[in-house]
C-alpha positions in Angstrom: -173.4 144.8 -162.0 -171.6 148.2 -162.3 -167.8 148.7 -162.6 -167.4 149.8 -158.9 -169.1 146.7 -157.7 -166.8 144.5 -159.6 -163.9 146.4 -158.2 -165.0 146.0 -154.7 -165.6 142.4 -155.3 -162.0 142.1 -156.7 -160.7 143.8 -153.7 -162.7 141.7 -151.3 -161.3 138.5 -152.6 -157.8 139.5 -152.9 -158.0 140.8 -149.2 -159.6 137.4 -148.3 -156.7 135.5 -149.8 -154.1 137.6 -148.4 -155.6 137.5 -145.0 -155.0 133.7 -145.1 -151.1 134.4 -145.8 -150.7 136.3 -142.6 -147.3 135.8 -140.6 -149.0 133.5 -137.8 -150.5 131.3 -140.7 -147.2 131.1 -142.4 -145.6 130.0 -139.3 -148.2 127.6 -138.6 -148.0 126.0 -142.1 -144.3 126.0 -142.1 -144.5 123.9 -138.8 -146.9 121.6 -140.4 -144.9 121.0 -143.4 -141.9 120.5 -141.3 -143.8 117.7 -139.5 -145.0 116.2 -142.9 -141.4 116.2 -144.2 -140.1 114.5 -140.8 -142.8 111.9 -141.1 -142.1 111.3 -144.7 -138.3 110.8 -144.1 -139.2 108.4 -141.4 -141.5 106.4 -143.6 -139.1 106.1 -146.4 -136.5 105.1 -144.0 -138.6 102.4 -142.8 -139.4 101.0 -146.0 -135.7 101.1 -146.9 -135.0 99.2 -143.8 -137.7 96.5 -144.5 -136.2 96.0 -147.9 -132.7 95.6 -146.4 -133.9 93.1 -143.9 -135.6 91.2 -146.5 -132.2 90.4 -147.9 -130.8 89.1 -144.6 -130.9 85.2 -144.2 -131.9 83.4 -140.9 -132.2 79.9 -139.8 -135.0 78.2 -137.9 -134.4 74.9 -136.1 -137.1 72.7 -134.8 -137.3 69.2 -133.6 -140.4 67.5 -134.9 -142.3 64.2 -134.6 -144.1 62.9 -137.7 -146.7 60.0 -137.9 -144.9 58.3 -140.9 -141.1 58.2 -141.6 -139.4 56.5 -144.7 -137.2 53.5 -144.3 -133.6 54.7 -143.9 -131.1 53.0 -146.2 -128.8 50.9 -144.3 -125.4 49.8 -145.9 -123.2 47.0 -144.4 -119.9 46.6 -145.7 -117.5 43.5 -145.3 -113.9 44.0 -144.3 -112.7 43.3 -147.8 -114.0 42.8 -151.3 -113.1 39.1 -151.4 -112.9 36.9 -148.4 -109.6 35.2 -147.7 -111.1 31.8 -148.2 -112.2 32.7 -151.7 -108.9 33.9 -152.6 -107.4 30.9 -151.4 -109.5 28.9 -153.8 -108.5 31.0 -156.8 -104.8 31.3 -155.8 -103.3 28.3 -154.1 -99.9 30.2 -153.5 -102.0 32.7 -151.2 -103.4 29.9 -149.2 -99.8 28.6 -148.8 -98.6 32.1 -147.7 -101.3 32.1 -145.1 -100.5 28.8 -143.7 -96.8 29.9 -143.5 -97.5 33.3 -142.0 -100.5 33.1 -139.8 -98.7 33.7 -136.7 -96.9 36.8 -138.1 -98.1 40.4 -138.2 -101.5 40.8 -139.6 -100.5 43.8 -141.7 -98.3 41.5 -143.7 -101.2 39.2 -144.4 -103.5 42.2 -145.3 -101.1 43.7 -147.6 -100.8 40.3 -149.4 -104.6 39.9 -149.5 -104.8 43.5 -151.2 -102.1 42.3 -153.7 -104.3 39.2 -154.7 -107.5 41.1 -154.8 -105.9 43.6 -157.3 -105.0 40.5 -159.5 -108.7 39.6 -159.7 -109.7 43.4 -160.2 -107.4 43.7 -163.3 -108.7 40.4 -164.6 -112.4 40.7 -164.3 -115.1 43.2 -165.0 -117.0 45.2 -162.4 -120.1 43.2 -163.0 -118.2 39.9 -162.7 -116.5 40.9 -159.5 -119.8 42.3 -157.9 -121.9 39.2 -158.9 -119.5 36.3 -158.8 -116.0 36.9 -157.4 -116.7 39.1 -154.3 -117.8 38.2 -150.8 -121.4 37.0 -150.5 -124.1 38.5 -148.0 -124.0 35.3 -146.0 -120.4 35.7 -145.1 -121.2 38.9 -143.2 -124.9 39.2 -142.3 -126.8 36.4 -141.0 -130.1 38.1 -141.1 -132.1 41.4 -141.4 -135.4 41.6 -139.7 -138.0 44.4 -139.7 -140.4 44.5 -136.6 -143.2 46.9 -137.5 -144.9 46.9 -134.2 -143.2 46.8 -130.7 -145.7 47.8 -128.0 -148.6 46.1 -126.3 -151.5 45.1 -128.7 -154.5 47.5 -128.6 -156.3 46.1 -131.6 -156.6 42.2 -132.1 -155.3 42.5 -135.7 -151.8 43.6 -134.3 -151.3 40.2 -133.0 -151.0 38.8 -136.6 -148.5 41.3 -138.0 -145.4 39.3 -138.6 -141.7 40.2 -138.2 -140.4 40.0 -141.9 -137.0 39.7 -143.5 -135.8 42.9 -144.9 -135.3 41.7 -148.3 -139.2 40.9 -148.5 -139.8 44.5 -148.2 -137.1 46.0 -150.3 -134.5 44.3 -152.6 -130.8 44.4 -151.5 -128.4 46.6 -153.4 -124.9 44.9 -153.9 -122.0 47.3 -154.3 -118.3 47.9 -154.0 -117.0 50.8 -151.9 -113.5 51.9 -150.5 -112.1 48.5 -150.9 -114.9 46.6 -149.4 -118.0 44.7 -150.6 -121.1 46.2 -149.4 -125.1 45.6 -149.2 -127.6 48.3 -148.8 -131.0 47.7 -147.5 -134.0 50.0 -148.3 -132.4 51.8 -151.1 -134.6 53.8 -153.5 -132.1 53.0 -156.3 -134.3 49.8 -156.4 -138.0 49.6 -156.4 -139.8 48.2 -153.3 -140.8 44.6 -153.4 -144.2 43.2 -152.4 -143.0 39.9 -151.6 -144.0 40.5 -148.1 -147.7 40.2 -149.0 -147.2 36.5 -149.6 -145.7 36.0 -146.0 -148.8 37.3 -144.1 -150.6 34.8 -142.2 -154.1 33.6 -143.2 -156.5 35.8 -141.2 -159.6 35.3 -143.4 -160.9 32.3 -141.3 -162.5 32.5 -137.9 -159.8 34.1 -136.2 -160.4 37.9 -136.8 -163.1 38.0 -139.7 -164.1 41.3 -138.3 -160.9 42.9 -138.4 -159.9 41.6 -141.8 -160.1 44.8 -143.7 -158.3 46.7 -141.1 -155.6 44.2 -141.0 -154.7 44.4 -144.7 -154.8 48.3 -144.5 -152.5 48.1 -141.5 -149.9 45.8 -143.3 -150.0 48.2 -146.4 -149.2 51.0 -144.1 -146.5 49.6 -141.9 -144.6 47.7 -144.4 -144.2 50.7 -146.9 -143.1 53.1 -144.1 -142.1 53.4 -140.4 -145.0 54.3 -138.1 -143.5 56.4 -135.2 -146.3 55.5 -132.9 -145.8 51.7 -133.2 -142.1 52.1 -132.2 -140.7 49.9 -135.1 -137.1 48.5 -135.3 -134.7 46.8 -137.6 -132.4 44.1 -136.4 -129.5 42.9 -138.3 -127.5 40.0 -137.2 -123.8 39.8 -138.2 -121.7 36.8 -138.9 -118.5 36.7 -137.1 -117.2 33.3 -137.9 -113.4 32.9 -137.2 -112.7 31.0 -140.4 -113.8 34.1 -142.5 -111.7 36.9 -140.9 -109.2 35.2 -138.6 -106.2 37.1 -137.6 -106.8 40.1 -139.9 -106.1 43.5 -138.1 -107.1 46.0 -140.7 -110.3 44.3 -141.9 -111.6 43.5 -138.5 -114.1 46.3 -138.9 -117.5 46.2 -140.4 -118.7 49.4 -142.1 -122.3 50.6 -141.3 -123.9 53.6 -142.7 -127.3 55.0 -142.1 -128.1 57.3 -144.7 -131.0 58.7 -146.8 -132.4 56.1 -149.3 -132.3 58.1 -152.2 -128.4 58.5 -152.4 -125.4 56.3 -152.2 -123.3 56.6 -149.1 -119.9 58.4 -148.7 -117.2 57.9 -146.2 -118.9 60.5 -143.9 -121.9 58.3 -143.4 -119.9 55.3 -142.2 -119.3 54.2 -138.6 -116.9 51.2 -138.5 -118.0 48.6 -136.0 -115.2 46.7 -134.5 -115.8 42.8 -134.7 -116.7 42.1 -131.0 -118.7 38.8 -130.5 -121.7 38.7 -128.2 -122.2 42.5 -128.5 -125.1 44.7 -129.8 -124.9 48.0 -131.5 -127.9 50.0 -130.7 -128.4 52.9 -133.3 -130.9 55.7 -132.9 -131.3 58.0 -135.9 -132.7 61.4 -136.6 -133.4 62.7 -139.9 -131.8 66.1 -140.4 -133.3 68.1 -143.2 -131.7 71.5 -144.5 -134.2 73.5 -146.5 -132.2 76.2 -148.6 -133.8 79.5 -149.4 -136.0 79.1 -152.6 -135.5 75.2 -152.5 -137.1 73.0 -154.9 -139.3 70.3 -153.2 -139.7 68.2 -156.5 -136.3 67.2 -157.3 -137.3 64.4 -159.7 -137.0 67.3 -162.4 -133.6 68.5 -161.2 -131.5 68.5 -164.5 -128.5 69.9 -166.0 -128.2 70.2 -169.7 -124.4 70.2 -169.8 -124.4 66.4 -168.7 -126.0 64.8 -171.7 -125.7 61.2 -170.5 -127.5 62.1 -167.2 -130.1 64.6 -167.8 -132.4 63.9 -164.7 -131.2 63.7 -161.0 -133.5 63.1 -157.9 -131.5 65.4 -155.8 -128.2 67.4 -155.3 -126.4 64.3 -153.9 -127.4 62.2 -157.0 -126.1 64.9 -159.2 -122.8 65.0 -157.5 -122.5 61.1 -157.7 -123.1 61.1 -161.3 -120.6 63.9 -161.9 -117.9 62.2 -160.0 -118.6 59.1 -161.9 -118.4 61.0 -165.2 -115.1 62.9 -164.2 -113.4 59.4 -163.2 -114.6 57.8 -166.5 -113.2 60.5 -168.6 -109.9 60.9 -166.8 -109.2 57.1 -166.8 -111.4 55.2 -169.0 -109.5 51.9 -168.3 -110.8 51.4 -164.8 -113.2 52.8 -161.9 -112.3 54.3 -158.6 -114.1 52.5 -155.7 -114.2 55.6 -153.5 -117.3 56.6 -155.3 -119.8 53.6 -154.5 -119.8 51.3 -157.6 -123.1 49.6 -158.5 -124.3 47.6 -161.4 -127.5 49.5 -161.9 -125.4 52.9 -162.1 -123.4 51.7 -164.9 -124.4 52.8 -168.3 -123.7 51.2 -171.5 -119.9 50.3 -172.0 -119.2 51.2 -168.3 -120.5 47.7 -167.4 -117.5 46.3 -169.1 -115.0 48.4 -167.3 -112.9 47.2 -164.4 -112.1 48.5 -161.0 -108.6 50.2 -160.6 -106.2 48.1 -158.5 -105.7 49.0 -154.9 -102.3 50.7 -155.7 -104.1 52.9 -158.2 -106.7 54.1 -156.0 -106.3 57.7 -154.9 -108.6 59.4 -152.3 -107.3 62.8 -153.0 -108.2 62.6 -156.7 -111.7 61.6 -155.7 -112.0 64.6 -153.2 -110.8 66.9 -156.1 -113.5 65.6 -158.4 -116.0 65.8 -155.7 -115.2 69.5 -154.8 -115.5 70.3 -158.4 -118.9 68.5 -158.8 -120.2 70.3 -155.5 -119.3 73.6 -157.4 -121.0 72.4 -160.4 -124.3 71.2 -159.1 -127.0 73.5 -157.9 -128.1 73.3 -154.1 -131.7 73.9 -154.8 -133.3 70.6 -153.5 -133.8 69.6 -150.0 -130.6 68.1 -148.4 -131.3 65.2 -146.2 -129.0 63.5 -143.7 -129.2 61.2 -140.8 -127.5 61.9 -137.4 -127.0 58.6 -135.4 -126.3 57.9 -132.0 -125.0 54.7 -130.9 -123.7 52.5 -128.1 -122.5 49.0 -127.5 -123.8 46.6 -124.9 -123.0 42.9 -124.3 -125.7 40.4 -125.2 -126.1 36.6 -124.6 -125.8 35.0 -128.1 -128.4 32.1 -129.0 -127.4 28.6 -128.8 -124.0 29.4 -126.9 -122.3 30.5 -130.2 -119.4 32.9 -129.9 -119.7 34.3 -133.6 -122.7 36.5 -133.0 -123.3 40.1 -133.1 -126.2 42.4 -133.6 -127.2 45.9 -134.8 -130.5 47.5 -133.6 -131.8 50.4 -135.4 -134.8 52.5 -134.2 -136.1 56.0 -134.4 -135.2 58.7 -132.0 -137.7 60.3 -129.9 -137.7 63.3 -132.3 -137.0 61.7 -135.7 -136.8 64.9 -137.7 -134.4 67.9 -137.1 -135.2 70.5 -139.5 -133.0 73.5 -140.3 -135.0 76.1 -142.4 -132.9 78.9 -144.3 -135.3 81.8 -145.0 -135.3 85.6 -145.5 -135.4 87.4 -142.2 -138.7 89.1 -143.4 -141.3 87.4 -145.5 -142.9 89.0 -148.5 -146.1 89.2 -146.4 -144.4 91.1 -143.6 -142.6 93.7 -146.2 -146.0 94.2 -147.9 -147.7 94.7 -144.7 -145.0 97.5 -143.7 -145.3 99.1 -146.9 -149.0 98.9 -147.1 -149.3 100.3 -143.6 -147.2 103.3 -144.5 -149.0 103.8 -147.6 -152.4 103.5 -145.9 -151.4 106.1 -143.4 -150.0 108.6 -145.7 -152.9 108.2 -148.0 -155.5 109.1 -145.3 -153.2 112.1 -144.0 -152.6 113.3 -147.6 -156.4 113.4 -148.3 -156.9 115.6 -145.2 -154.0 118.0 -146.0 -155.0 118.3 -149.6 -158.6 119.0 -148.9 -157.6 121.7 -146.6 -155.3 123.2 -149.1 -157.8 123.2 -151.9 -160.7 124.7 -149.8 -158.7 127.4 -147.9 -156.3 128.4 -150.6 -156.6 127.0 -154.1 -160.3 127.9 -154.6 -159.9 131.5 -153.5 -156.7 131.8 -155.5 -158.6 130.4 -158.4 -161.4 132.7 -157.9 -159.2 135.7 -157.9 -157.2 134.5 -160.9 -160.5 134.2 -163.0 -161.5 137.7 -161.6 -158.3 139.1 -162.8 -158.3 137.4 -166.0 -161.8 138.4 -166.7 -161.0 142.1 -165.9 -158.0 142.1 -168.2 -160.3 140.4 -171.0 -162.9 143.2 -170.4 -160.3 146.0 -170.5 -159.1 144.4 -173.7 -162.4 144.2 -175.2 -163.1 148.0 -174.5 -159.7 149.0 -175.7 -160.5 147.2 -179.0 -164.0 148.5 -179.3 -162.6 152.2 -178.6 -160.1 151.7 -181.3 -162.9 150.4 -183.9 -164.9 153.5 -183.2 -162.2 155.7 -183.6 -161.2 154.2 -187.0 -164.9 154.2 -188.2 -165.1 158.0 -187.4 -161.8 158.7 -189.1 -163.0 156.9 -192.2 -166.3 158.8 -192.4 -164.5 162.1 -192.3 
């Protein structure tokens, strides 16, 4: 190839490249780049909005039916810690005062009762008061019965499912709360009992031999949980005998709390039931569950290292209760406040020998102050359960013509679960989907654009650049060769 041919080749390559950068092409490519820039800005804005919405919280509400429901804890509180009859046995002067002032204002009697109750609280430990000196369950509750199946029998084995006493299914938890003696059924503070297995009728004979295995499985199911389809109920009969609470105005109410079984109740859980003989209170309950964002479903490993005495809690509520107990104990080690429910099983070490503060030293505002501090201290990272109850009273016909009979009937509502879920407005999958869609769109579009730029502009430019560099190198070599020849000729001369 001659030098003239190479010059013509360089000239044609340069003309071919410059032809692509005509005025019309520059306008067209400027318009395309503007479109690409606008689309890029929109994509970046969309990605920014998706991340912004990811931080926004929203709440979902749903009513749901479940096949199985845990037993709700039921706490019944007597009007006082100690019955007037029992106080009269300990203090004859109190009995004399009652006999002399029975026809006077009941508030005066109630204040005198609190005075003598405080004497016993100063004298005896919490354990002694709860076990020996306080009101007995028979003074308030006649019976608690659990009926697991309440509909027409479809299977023959259902006929032999008995109605059992609640204490056979779960032990009763004794406690003192807000100046009252209380008893809690179905509390998870105690382990469930299997005494109900010994009260089942004998069905191994000729009655239902074909259904024996089904019967055993059915009983193991219905006596550990409440089956919604079987329409179960819990019936509690109250003892309203006049000799126990006669003419007492303030304590003429029995406290009833339906609450989650893993916690101890607070005042917010209680409904106070006026003593009305021959009446029934029907309660329907709904379990309200609040799922916080990033909640921990396994609360058995909920712990705080700062509280060395109680390293493990089952839930946020248990943490708050333990924290309140510690704050009361360290602020007043001589006695306990009963506004945080006092039970024997929750007393640790020397706490069992502590005493209840007298009534005049009980301060509910101090309790609220400690509770608010503990709420700030404990983390809300566990599922929060609570029960919403609806109730109404109806008049009933008492058995055997007695006038000291009342009843509480507890059942599940039509939708026993009300769930509030707090979550991010956009989930991780939605954010990844939006960003992935934009990235995929721009990846495909960028491949086409880059391919066109490389074929139409970059390759011709590289060819021209190689030609120019080659030409410069050739001229440099010729110049160097020429100087070498001149130098050699001058040397020969």
